[in-house]
N, C-alpha and C positions, 0 to 999 in steps of 0.2 A: 481705394481699398485693395489690399493685397488679396490675391486669389490663386488657388491651385485647382486646376481641373484634372481630375483623375479619370482617364479613359481606358476602355478595353479595346484592344485591337481585334478581338474575336479569335477563333481557334485556328485560323489559317490565312488564306489569301485576302486581298483587299475587298473582294466582293462580299465577304462575310462581315465586314465592318458596317456599323450603322451609318446612315447618311449624316446624322447629327455629329457623330464622332469625326467623320471624315471632314465635315465642314469646319469644325472647331480646329482640327489639326491644320487644315489648309490656311486658315486665317490667323493662326498663332505665329508669333515671332520667336517664342522660346519654347522648344519642344524637347522633352527628355524621354527616352525609351529605356525601360529596365534592361532590355537586351536587343541587340540588332539581329540576333539569331531567330528570326521569325519571318515567314513568307511576306506578310504585309509590310514589313520594314523595307524589304528589297523593292517592292512596288512603289512605296512612298518615295524612296530615293530616286527611282527612275523618273518620277514625276517632278523631280527637282525640289522636293520638300527637304529642307535641311533640319537635322536633329542631332542630338548627342545621345550616346548610350553609356551605360555603366558596365559594359563588358570588362573593362580593364580592372574593375574591382574584384572580379571573380578570380583573377590571377594573383592579386596581391594580398588577398584576405585569407584568413585561416579557416573560416567556416561560412556557411550560407547565412547564418544569423548575423555574423559580422558584416557581410556584404549588405544585407538589407538595412541594417542600422546605419551604415555609412551612406547608403542611398538616401535614407530619410533625412539625415543631417545635411547632406549636400543640397537636397531640394529646398529645405528651409532656408539655407544660406542663399540659394539662388533667388527665391521669391522675395527675400529681403532686398536684393539688388534690383531686380527688374520689375517687381510688383505683381506680375502675372505670368503663369507658365502652365504648360500641359505636361502631365506625366502619364505616359501610355504604357500599358502592360499587356502581355499575351492573355487571350481569353477574356473573361469577365474580371473586373478589378476587385471583386469581393469573393471570388472563388479560388481557394487555395493560393492566395497571393499575400505572402507574409510581408513583403515590402510595404504594401498598402496598409496592412494592419499596424505595422510599426510606425509608419508615417502619420496615420490618424491619431495614434496614441501620443506621439511627440507633439503634434499640433495642439492637442487638448491640454498639454502640460506647459506650453510656453506662453509668455506674456503677449506676444504679437497677436493681433486680431487678423487672422487669415481666414478668408472665406474658402470653403471647400465645396466643389461640385463634382459629383460622381456620375459618369456617363455609362449606362449599362451596355452590355454587349453579349453576343453569343459566347458561351463558355465551352471549354473542352467537353463538358458533360453533354451539351446539346449535340455536338458532332459525334461523340462516342455512342450515344443512344441510337443515333441514326445509323451509324456504321454497324452496330451490333444488333439493331432492330429489337431493342428491349424496352419495356415499359417501367420507368422508375417508380411508378405508383405501387408496384408490387413489392417494393423494398429495394433501396439502394443506399449503400454506405460509401461515402467519398473520402478518400485519404490521400496523404502526401507520402510518397516513398521515402522522403528524407527524414520523416519523423515517425515511421511505422512502429518503432519500438516503444513509443509513448502513447499508442492508441489501442483501444480495445476492439477486437475484431468479432463481429457477429456473423458466424458462418451461415445463419439462416437467411441472410439477405445477400443480394448481389454486392460485390465489392468492386469499386472503381478506384484505381490508384494512379495518380498523376506523377509527373516528374521522374519517370524512370529514365534518367539521363543517359546512362551508359551501362556497360556490363558489370561494372563494379557495384553500382547501385542495385542492379538487378540481382546480383549475387547476395548482397546483404538482405535484400527483400525476400529472396527465396528462403534463406535461413530462418527469417522471422516467421514466414508463412507456414513453414513445415511444422511449427508448433501447433498449428490449427488444422491443417489439411494433410491427407495422405500424399506421398510424393508423386503418385500417378494421377492426381487431381487434374482435370482438363481446365486450362486457362487460356485467355486470349490476349495476345500482345497486339495493340493497334498502333500502327506507325503512320504518321502524317494524316491523322484523322481529319476529314473534311476538306482536304486539299488534293491537288494533282499528285499522283504517286501513292495515294493511300493504299495500305496493305494490312490485312489482318492475318495473324498467325495463330493457329490452334496448336497447342503443345501441352506436354505434361509439365507439372510444376517443377519437377527436378531438372527440366530442360530450360528453365526460364532464362538463365544467364548464358545460354549457348547460342542464342539468336544473333545473327550477324547484321540484323537490320536495326538494332536498337540505336536511337539517337535522342536528341533533346525534344523530339516530337513524338516520343513513344509513351503510351499509357497502357495500363494492365487492367483487364476485367476478369473477375472470378465469379462464375455463376453461383447462385445460392445452392446450398446443400446442407442438410441436417447431418452434421458430423458429431457423433457422440465421442468426445475425447475423455479418457479416464481422468485427465487432470483438470477438467472443467467442473466447477461447483454445481452447475446446472445438471450435469450428468449424475452426480451424487444425489441431488435432490430428486431426480427422476427415478433413480433406483429405489430410494426410500419410499417414494410415493407408490411405486409398484409393489414393494414388499408389504405395504399397509393396505393394498387394494384387495379386491375380492379374489384375485388369482395369485395373491402373494403368499407370505409365510404366516401360518396360524399364530406362532409365537409372537411375531412382530405386531400382528393385529391386536393382540391381547394387551400390549404394554400401555401403561399410563404414566403420567408425570411421577406419581409416587413409586411405581414399580421400577422406574429407571433411576431413581434417586441414588441408590447404592452404587450403580455402575458409573455414574458421573464421578463420584468420589474415588472409586477404584482406578478409573482411567487417569484421573489427575495425579494420583500417587504413582502410577506406572510411568507417567511422563517424567515426574521428578526423579524416579529411580533411574530412568534412562539417562537423564542429564547428569546425575551423580556418577554414572558409569562412563560418561563422556563417549557414549556410543551413538554416533550420528545416525546410523541406519535405524537403530532402535528408537531414537528420539523421533525420527520421521514417522515410523510406524505407529508409535504411541500417540503422537499428535493427531494422526488420522483417526485412531480409535476415539480420542477425546472429541474431535470434530463430529464424528458420527453421532455422539450423544446430543450435540447441539442441533444437528439436522433432524434427528429422531424426535426430539421434543418440539421443534418448530413444525414438523409435519403433523404431529398430534394436535398442536394448537391451531394449525391451518384447518384441519378437519372439523374442529369445534368452533370455527369462525372467531378465534381470539386474536391471533396474529400469525404471520408467516416469516420465512427466513429473511425476506427483504425488509420487514419491520425490525427484525433483530439487527441487521446490518445498518439500517438507517439510524437506529437508536444509539448504537455504539459510535457511529461516525459523528453524529451531532454532539455526543458527549465528549469525544476526543477534541473536537474543535472548540467547544465551549470551555473545556478545562485547560486549553493551551492558548490563552489570549496573547501570550508573549511570542507565539509563532504565527497564528492565523489572523490576528487583529492589529490595530494600530500600536499595540504594545510590543511589536516585533523586535524592537531594539533592547527590550528589557530582559533581564535574566529570570530564570525560573524561580518562583517563590512558593515554598511549601505552604506558607500561611495563606497565600492567595488561592492555592489549589484547594485547601480545606474550606476556605470561605465559599468558593464556587460550589463545592460538593454540598455544603449546608443549604445554599440557595436552591440547588436542584431538588433536594429532598424536602425542602420546606422546614428544616430544623431551626428552631429559635435559639436553642441552647446547646452547649457542648454535651450536656448530659443526655440530650435527645439522641445525639449520635451514639453515645455509649449504650443507651437502651436498645438501639437498633443494630448493634454488632450481632451478626448472625449467630443464633444459638447453636447451630451445627458446627461452628468453628471448634477446633481443638481448644481445650481450656487455656493452654499456655498462650495460644495466639490471641484469644479473647482478652486475656490479662494484658498482653503487650499492647493491643489496640487501645484498651481503656487508658493505659498509662500514657500513651502517645497523645490521646485526645486531651487529657488533663494538662499535658505539657504545652498545649497550644495557648493556654492562659498563664503560663509560667509556674504552674503547680508541679514542680519536678525537681529532682536533685540535679545539681550542677556538675557533680563529680561522682563517678561510679564508686570511688573509695568511701565517700560519705554514705552512699546507699549501702555499701557493704557493712558499715557499722550497724545499720538497721537489721541486717541479716543476723548479726551476732545477738542483737537485742531480742529478735523474734525467736531465735533458737533457745535462748534462756527461758523465754515464756513457754515454749513448747515443752522443755524439760520439766518445768515446774508443773505443767498440766498433767504430764505423764506420771510424775511422782504422786500427784493428788488423785490420779485415776479417774478424773472427770472426763467421760467420753466426749461430751459435746465440746468441752474446752480444748480437748486434744485435736478434734477435727478443725475447730476454729483456728487454733494456733498453727496447725499444720498448713492450712491455707495461707495464713499470713506469711509463714516462712517461705513457702514456694513463691508466693507473689513477690516477696522481697528479692528472692534470688533472680527471678525473671527481670526485675527492675535493674539489678546490677548488670546482668548480661546485656540488656537493651542499651544501657548507657555506655557499656564497654564495646558496643557494636558487635556483639557475639550472638549468633543465631542459636536460640535455645534448643531447637530440634536438632540442629547440626552438632552442637556440643554434646547433647545427651546421646545421640546416635553414635558418635565417636567413642564415647565412654562405654556404651553397651558393647560395641564391636571389640573394644580393648578388653573388656571384662570376659567376653566369650573366648577370645584368643588366649588369654591367660589361663582360663579354666581348662581349656583343651590341653595346655602344657602341663597343668597339674595332673590331669588324667594320665598323660603320657609318663610322668614321673612315677606315679603309682603303679602303672602297668609294667614299667621297667623293673620295679622292685617286687613285682608279682603280688601286689597288695590291692584288695578291693577298696574302692574309695569310701564306701559306706561303713568300712570297719577301721578307717584311719582316725586317729585322735585329732581334735581341733588344733593342738599344737603342731602336729605333723602337717595338717592341711595349711596352716599359716606358714610353715616352713616352705612347702611347695609354692605357696602364693608369692612369698618374697623372692624365691628363686626364679619364678616366671617373670616377675617384675624386672629383675636384674638383666633378663635376656632381651627386654624391649629395646 
């Protein structure tokens, strides 16, 4: 049976390697090392143990991910030839060892029946905690310098970062860390941890890439520190909790779900206004004001043991994943389907019928939006106009019915027919893909602009607007229209 033994060389010299790993390597005829740039590799070579390395791949590949993928493919190819081999990596095979992760994934997906044995070893973490004399039980986050931009840093715990290969990597690492720590934060660079020549440098974060000792055997340690960053959501949550506390603000303590209701609507409209202005600074500011309302309500709920901000985030995260099966599930190759989206929403809410969805359109919605939503729901089962021009004919019909109701003077009929007319207009605009609010707002702005011009004409003729005849006003109006 084919077999790959994945072994850890330990953090440094041969003496840190386990006897089991040493014995397996000594007795194996086919040995591959991810890299020969490791103290144990030099000692194995001196003992006459022959092995191959993949160092050549680092020079001919465009990225580390590419290197590790090629290593995995090469190992699978080799085990098919020789039946058994040993793949040895620095440190522990399962600690920050991407090549092993990719290899195991590849072996899981191929048809070949290849047995895998993993031999434990001391990791760089073991040697680092000894060098720094720290207790990881108090909190330790382990990261890879090459993927620091894809990881979330918790400044409340100690951070250990491996693979600080060179000053270029250190420079990129420094830039990423400055988003979390002050530039004068004290950090530790540990070089050759656990082997002869070990050295620890204590320096400021801004000096990180200035060390002349950085090599492939360099790791970084950042001591824990509660750093309140203005850009951290936890900082905002803490501020709101303080404002609602005994030593906080009386006004903030008095607020309830209902009292904040109007502010949520106002802030949402201010965000929309900023977007319409295309003012990015204002958009940023107004989004912050809107986020404050979410945090405010979540804090109130937390105090009443209803839910907290993490529950809010969890709920929307699960909802997004559930409503995007074409992205997150086996349907990843399929295109987005609006019908599927609506079907998932009905399942989430427990609605049995389309009308259930219509009934649950928020009553606080502007009426034009509620009308549009109801029309869209009806369209899910095909009850809709195909062409906006056909829907426009309905507008003409409803207008005639309204005119007749006005002539008859029947108040209830006038209200009813007025609603039918507006509903029909909204239908036409929806089918024509025109936003009702945007179109009406444009017309209102245009009306105001033209009216201002009318006032200017009257002022130029030294005539009071309230004393001008309707014919004269219409003349001003037509004149202002021609200037548009």
